[in-house]
C-alpha positions as CSV (number, residue, x, y, z in Angstrom):
1,M,-1.4,6.4,35.5
2,N,0.4,9.3,37.0
3,I,-1.2,12.2,35.3
4,S,-2.2,15.7,36.5
5,L,-4.4,18.7,35.2
6,R,-3.2,22.2,35.4
7,K,-4.1,25.6,34.1
8,A,-2.7,26.4,30.8
9,T,-0.2,29.4,30.8
10,I,1.0,31.6,27.8
11,D,4.3,29.5,28.2
12,D,2.2,26.6,26.9
13,S,1.4,28.7,23.7
14,P,4.1,26.9,21.6
15,L,3.0,23.6,22.5
16,I,-0.6,24.0,21.9
17,Q,0.1,25.7,18.6
18,K,2.0,22.6,17.8
19,W,-0.9,20.4,18.4
20,W,-3.8,22.6,17.0
21,Q,-1.6,22.7,13.7
22,D,-1.1,18.9,13.8
23,G,-3.8,17.2,11.2
24,K,-3.4,13.7,13.1
25,V,-4.2,15.4,16.4
26,M,-7.0,17.5,15.0
27,A,-8.6,15.2,12.5
28,A,-11.2,13.7,14.8
29,V,-12.7,17.1,15.7
30,G,-13.0,18.2,12.1
31,F,-9.6,19.3,11.1
32,P,-7.6,16.7,9.1
33,Q,-5.2,19.3,7.9
34,G,-4.7,20.9,11.4
35,L,-5.5,24.6,12.1
36,A,-3.4,27.4,10.7
37,V,-2.9,29.2,14.0
38,S,-0.2,31.7,14.8
39,I,1.3,31.8,18.4
40,E,-0.6,35.1,18.8
41,E,-4.0,33.4,18.1
42,V,-3.2,30.7,20.6
43,Q,-2.2,33.3,23.3
44,Q,-5.5,35.1,22.3
45,S,-7.4,32.0,23.1
46,L,-5.5,31.4,26.3
47,H,-6.5,34.9,27.4
48,Y,-10.2,34.3,26.2
49,Y,-10.2,31.1,28.6
50,E,-8.9,33.2,31.5
51,E,-11.1,36.1,31.2
52,V,-14.5,34.4,30.3
53,S,-16.2,32.8,33.7
54,G,-16.5,29.3,33.7
55,E,-14.3,28.3,30.9
56,F,-11.2,26.5,31.6
57,L,-8.2,25.4,29.3
58,L,-6.2,22.7,31.2
59,I,-2.9,21.1,30.3
60,I,-2.7,17.1,30.7
61,D,0.9,16.5,32.3
62,E,2.4,13.1,32.6
63,K,4.9,13.6,35.2
64,G,5.2,17.1,34.6
65,H,5.5,16.6,30.7
66,P,2.5,18.2,28.6
67,I,0.9,15.4,26.8
68,G,-2.6,17.1,26.0
69,E,-5.3,19.4,26.8
70,F,-8.6,19.5,28.6
71,A,-11.1,22.3,27.9
72,Y,-14.4,22.6,29.7
73,K,-17.2,25.3,29.9
74,P,-20.8,25.3,31.2
75,I,-23.7,25.1,28.7
76,E,-27.4,25.6,29.0
77,A,-29.5,23.7,31.6
78,K,-27.0,23.3,34.5
79,G,-24.8,21.0,31.9
80,A,-21.1,21.2,31.1
81,T,-19.4,20.3,27.9
82,F,-15.6,19.6,27.2
83,D,-13.0,19.2,24.7
84,I,-10.0,16.5,25.2
85,K,-6.8,16.0,23.0
86,I,-3.8,13.7,23.6
87,G,-1.5,15.9,21.7
88,E,1.4,13.9,21.7
89,L,0.8,11.1,19.4
90,S,3.2,8.8,21.3
91,R,0.8,9.0,24.3
92,Q,-2.3,8.2,22.2
93,R,-4.2,5.0,22.9
94,Q,-2.2,4.0,26.2
95,G,-4.7,5.0,28.7
96,Y,-3.8,8.7,29.1
97,G,-7.0,9.9,27.6
98,K,-9.2,8.1,29.7
99,A,-7.1,9.1,32.9
100,A,-7.4,12.5,31.7
101,L,-11.0,12.3,31.1
102,E,-11.7,10.9,34.6
103,K,-9.8,13.8,36.3
104,G,-11.4,16.2,34.0
105,M,-14.9,14.8,34.7
106,Q,-13.9,14.6,38.6
107,R,-13.1,18.6,38.3
108,I,-16.4,19.5,36.8
109,A,-18.4,17.4,39.3
110,A,-16.6,19.0,42.4
111,Q,-17.8,22.4,41.2
112,N,-21.4,21.3,42.5
113,R,-23.0,23.4,39.9
114,F,-23.5,21.0,37.0
115,N,-26.3,18.3,36.7
116,R,-24.7,16.6,33.7
117,I,-21.6,16.6,31.2
118,E,-22.5,16.4,27.6
119,I,-20.1,15.6,24.5
120,T,-20.6,15.9,20.8
121,V,-18.4,13.2,19.2
122,N,-17.9,12.8,15.4
123,S,-19.6,9.7,14.6
124,T,-16.5,8.1,13.0
125,N,-14.3,8.5,16.3
126,E,-14.7,5.0,17.3
127,P,-11.9,5.3,19.9
128,A,-13.5,8.3,21.6
129,L,-17.1,6.6,21.5
130,K,-15.8,3.6,23.0
131,L,-13.8,5.4,25.8
132,Y,-16.9,7.7,26.6
133,E,-18.9,4.5,26.9
134,K,-16.7,2.8,29.2
135,V,-16.5,5.9,31.6
136,G,-20.4,6.0,31.6
137,F,-21.5,8.3,29.2
138,K,-25.0,7.2,27.2
139,Q,-25.9,8.2,23.8
140,S,-28.8,10.8,24.0
141,G,-28.8,11.7,20.2
142,F,-27.6,11.3,16.7
143,L,-27.1,14.3,14.3
144,K,-27.0,13.0,10.8
145,D,-24.8,14.9,8.4
146,H,-25.2,18.1,10.2
147,W,-21.7,19.7,9.6
148,V,-19.0,19.7,7.0
149,N,-15.3,19.2,8.0
150,Q,-12.2,21.0,6.7
151,V,-12.0,19.1,3.6
152,G,-15.6,19.3,2.7
153,E,-17.1,15.9,3.9
154,R,-20.4,15.9,5.4
155,C,-20.0,14.5,9.1
156,S,-22.5,13.0,11.7
157,T,-22.4,13.6,15.3
158,V,-23.1,11.4,18.5
159,V,-24.4,13.3,21.2
160,M,-23.5,11.6,24.6
161,V,-24.4,12.7,28.3
162,Y,-23.1,11.7,31.7
163,E,-25.6,12.3,34.3
164,L,-24.0,13.7,37.6
165,A,-27.2,13.5,39.5
166,D,-26.7,9.7,39.6
167,A,-26.2,8.6,43.0
168,D,-23.2,6.4,42.3
169,N,-21.7,8.0,39.1
170,G,-18.4,6.6,40.0
171,L,-16.3,9.8,39.7
172,N,-14.9,9.3,43.3
173,K,-13.4,5.9,42.7
174,S,-10.2,5.1,41.5
175,N,-10.0,3.1,38.3
C-alpha cells in the first residue's frame, strides 16, 4: 500500500471541512450528521495544531492524493492518543486505514518520549476495534453509556492500549 503522512496545511482546509461535514465519515466518532464547521473553523483548528506543542494533524496521502487524516497528541503518564479517519469513502475498508495507522504509530514511537499509545473507540465501531486488535492493541477498559452522541443516543467506549515498551512491538516491521 503506497501511502504517506504529511503535515496538514491551510490548503487542505476545504478537504478537511468536507470530511468533517460528512456524517458517513464522522458517524463512528459520534457525529452521524457530520460537523457544521466553516472553512474558518477548520483553519483555526489547523492553526491550533501548529501552535500547540506536541499535537499534530497529518494528511494521509495515497500516491499524492489526500484520502484521510491522522492526528495525535500526548496524554498523561507518557502516553499518546490519536484519531484517524479515511475521509474518502471509496478508500474505506481497503487496507488504507491499517497502513496509515501503522505509519502513524511508527511516527509516535520514533519520538522516543511515549511508553504507550491509547485510543478510545465507540463500542459499536467493530471495524476499528478489529483493526486495532490486529495491529496489537489490547483492551484495557470499558466505559458503559458514558457519553451521548450527536443525535442523543447513549454510547459506550472501549479503551485500548498499545505498549511501546514491549521489546518487540512490531512497529519496525513491514506488514
